[in-house]
C-alpha angles and dihedrals in degrees: 000000000000090000092057090050089049088053091052091050090048089055090052088053093046095051092046097248087120104042130208113263093016128111116253117230119276121275090254092052094045095046090051092045094049096037097235137117121266091245091058090044091052090053090051092049090049088054092052091047090053089055092051094245095120133028128201112215123193110253093003105067129226117330134191111244123220117269091210118054110262122236109249117215088254094051113133092236091058089049090053091049092053097044105032116056094200090067089072090063092045089056092048089053089054091048090050091056099041101038093047089057092041091056090049092053093043090056089049102039107020118126127218088258090053090051091050090055092046090051092050091051093047093049091049089060091048092051091055097048093106094057114054094151092089094072098172092051090046090051091051091051092047091049092046090058092053090044091054088055097052092043087058089058090080090211102132096200092051093044095049093042093053092043091055091047089051096115092054094042091050089054090058090050090049090052089052094048095044096047107029109028092072093058109079099213093048093046091050090054092049091050090048092052092048090053092047091051091047094049094045095050095045090043089054093236102143100181092049090047091053093048093047094049092046092047090049096056093039090053092052091050092049094047092051090049090050092054091051090049088055089060098264118132113211114243107201092195090073116280145052131282116195113221109222117205094315094307129120094241107125133203110191117217123195 
């Protein structure tokens, strides 16, 4: 009996109902939800713990662990992102591929609860439109919207892969916010794409959702490349550094 409950819990982890890094419901809540006694539930949880799917932390409760290895702050890929500018564009290419498909699947498979979360994330961006000076907060809101889309894809491999690449993905969003939000025409295009993605997913139009999500990331990549071609070196900390005739002398523009 406990093994069958463990399998049901595994499925909840796989489909993203129980999310990596988040506390699972209490034993009372889970036992009521699954219709089993607490003793059977404890055996199932012990089984999951033995497989490394959950982790009980003192003072924090029981958490779902990531199915895909997380990138530590010292991971070589994070080093490459910080020290090699081209890596930003490589990551945007990955986002273009994965998020286009995620939007397609969200439009096809998303539930009403998924759509409620997507709407909340979309509205949160809208409510912050007047204040783009808080770039880190704006980046978090932007990323949360994209995250709500891929979580609605209900593809566990895709969801867990993107969740465990979150730090890198957030860096690409931060680059977009820092370097594009302050230019009116670029910001208008970003807002337009967000709305297109939102309308396509909630309208259950998968091909349109894929095209809108792909166009959005492709546009960001092209605009950043344009700015570099104009002689502007992207400063991912939140400003501009003017490249002067191949030297390292900087002139910060705000």
